[in-house]
C-alpha positions in Angstrom: 100.6 71.1 113.2 102.7 71.8 110.2 101.9 69.9 107.0 105.4 70.4 105.6 107.9 67.6 105.4 110.7 68.2 107.9 114.4 68.8 106.9 113.7 70.2 103.5 116.3 72.2 101.6 115.8 75.9 100.8 112.2 76.7 99.7 111.5 76.4 96.0 109.6 79.4 94.7 107.1 79.9 91.9 107.4 83.5 90.8 104.5 85.4 89.2 106.7 86.2 86.2 106.9 82.5 85.3 103.2 81.8 84.6 103.8 80.6 81.1 103.5 76.9 80.9 102.2 76.6 84.5 98.9 75.0 85.3 96.4 76.9 87.4 97.0 74.2 90.1 100.7 75.2 90.0 99.8 78.8 90.3 97.5 78.2 93.2 100.2 76.2 95.0 102.7 79.0 94.3 100.4 81.5 95.9 100.2 79.4 99.0 104.0 78.9 99.0 104.6 82.6 98.8 102.0 83.5 101.5 103.1 80.9 104.0 106.8 80.4 102.9 106.1 76.7 102.2 108.3 74.2 100.2 107.0 72.7 97.0 106.7 69.3 98.7 104.0 70.5 101.0 100.8 68.4 101.1 98.7 71.2 99.8 95.4 69.3 99.8 95.7 69.1 103.6 96.4 72.8 104.3 93.7 74.2 106.5 93.4 77.3 108.7 94.3 76.6 112.3 96.3 73.5 111.2 99.1 75.5 109.8 101.0 77.6 112.4 101.9 80.3 109.9 98.2 80.8 108.9 97.4 83.8 111.1 95.2 86.8 110.2 98.1 88.7 108.5 99.2 85.7 106.5 95.5 85.1 105.6 95.4 88.6 104.0 98.7 88.0 102.3 97.2 84.8 100.8 94.1 86.7 99.6 96.4 89.3 98.0 98.5 86.6 96.3 95.5 84.9 94.9 93.8 88.1 93.7 97.0 89.2 92.0 97.9 85.8 90.6 94.5 85.1 89.1 93.2 88.6 88.5 90.1 88.1 90.7 88.5 90.0 93.5 87.1 88.0 96.5 84.0 89.1 98.3 84.1 89.6 102.0 82.2 86.4 102.4 84.7 84.5 100.3 87.6 86.0 102.2 86.1 84.7 105.4 85.2 81.3 103.9 88.7 80.7 102.5 90.0 78.4 105.1 91.8 75.7 103.2 93.7 75.0 100.0 90.7 73.0 98.7 88.3 75.9 99.5 90.6 78.3 97.6 90.4 76.1 94.5 86.6 75.9 94.9 86.3 79.7 95.2 88.6 80.4 92.2 86.6 77.8 90.2 83.4 79.6 91.1 85.1 82.8 89.7 85.9 81.1 86.4 89.4 79.7 86.9 89.7 76.4 85.2 91.5 73.6 87.2 90.6 70.9 84.8 88.9 67.6 85.6 
C-alpha cells in the first residue's frame, strides 16, 4: 500500500544544501523523500516498513545513509534494525539529541 496521494506532479525535493531555515522535521521528511522518491504531500506519519512498496532492504540502507548524513549521526546496528517507520526515525534521532520541538 502506497501512502502517497495519486496523480501528483513531479516530486518536490528538499536538498541537503538548503538546510538553512528548515526545521528538523522538514529535514527528516526530506531524507524520506530522497530515499523513497516521495512527494512532499506524503502522509509521513503513516510511513511504515512493509506498508510502502519502495521500502526494501536497499532503500532502507539508503534511508539510513540519508539520515546519518543529514543529521550527522551514526546509528547502532540495533537502531538500524528498529527503524521501521517515520515515527521511529524521529524517536531515534531525538534519542541521539536532535530536537524536534514540542
